[in-house]
C-alpha positions in Angstrom: 0.0 0.0 0.0 1.3 3.5 -0.8 2.0 6.0 1.9 -0.6 8.3 0.3 -3.2 5.6 0.8 -2.1 4.9 4.3 -2.4 8.6 5.2 -5.9 8.8 3.7 -7.1 5.6 5.4 -5.8 6.5 8.8 -7.2 10.0 8.7 -10.6 8.9 7.4 -10.8 6.4 10.2 -9.8 8.8 12.9 -11.7 11.9 11.9 -14.5 11.0 9.4 -13.7 14.2 7.5 -16.1 16.0 5.2 -13.1 17.0 3.2 -9.7 15.3 2.9 -7.0 16.0 0.3 -3.7 14.3 0.5 -1.2 15.5 -2.1 2.2 13.8 -2.7 4.4 16.9 -3.3 7.7 15.0 -3.3 8.7 15.8 -6.9 8.7 19.5 -6.3 11.4 18.9 -3.6 13.8 17.1 -5.9 17.3 18.0 -4.9 16.3 19.1 -1.4 17.0 17.4 1.9 14.9 14.3 2.5 14.0 13.8 -1.2 13.6 10.1 -2.1 13.8 9.0 -5.7 11.1 6.5 -4.8 8.7 9.4 -4.1 6.2 9.8 -1.2 8.5 11.8 1.0 6.7 15.2 1.1 3.0 15.6 1.6 0.4 18.4 1.8 -2.8 17.4 3.7 -6.0 19.4 3.9 -8.7 18.2 6.4 -12.0 19.6 7.3 -13.8 17.8 10.1 -16.0 18.5 13.1 -13.6 16.4 15.2 -11.4 19.5 15.4 -14.1 21.7 17.0 -12.8 23.2 20.2 -9.2 22.3 19.4 -6.4 24.9 18.9 -3.9 24.6 16.1 -1.4 22.7 18.2 -4.0 20.2 19.4 -5.2 19.6 15.9 -1.6 18.9 14.7 -1.0 16.5 17.6 -4.3 14.7 16.8 -3.3 14.2 13.2 0.2 13.0 14.1 -1.3 10.6 16.7 -3.8 9.3 14.1 -1.0 8.7 11.6 1.2 6.9 14.2 4.9 7.0 14.8 5.5 4.3 12.2 4.1 6.2 9.3 5.3 9.6 10.5 8.8 8.1 10.7 8.6 7.2 6.9 7.7 10.8 5.8 10.2 13.6 5.5 7.8 16.5 5.4 4.1 16.9 6.2 2.3 20.2 5.7 -1.1 20.4 7.4 -4.1 22.6 6.7 -6.6 21.7 9.4 -10.0 23.3 10.1 -13.5 22.5 11.3 
């Protein structure tokens, strides 16, 4: 299974988002630190979910990292998050 699919599956399960967009942005980082020729090293994620209601920015980021798990986070070089209710 691709990292992109793993990210999508774990976030859907954890947050039941009304909007979820996971973009593999690795190619635009070619030549930068952490780039992997195999791809799937840099991601942009946009989530809109009621699960974030009442959470501040830091709590939302922690929740996403927790949902993805240390195993998956450890295989990703960069993760840009756009999180809102």
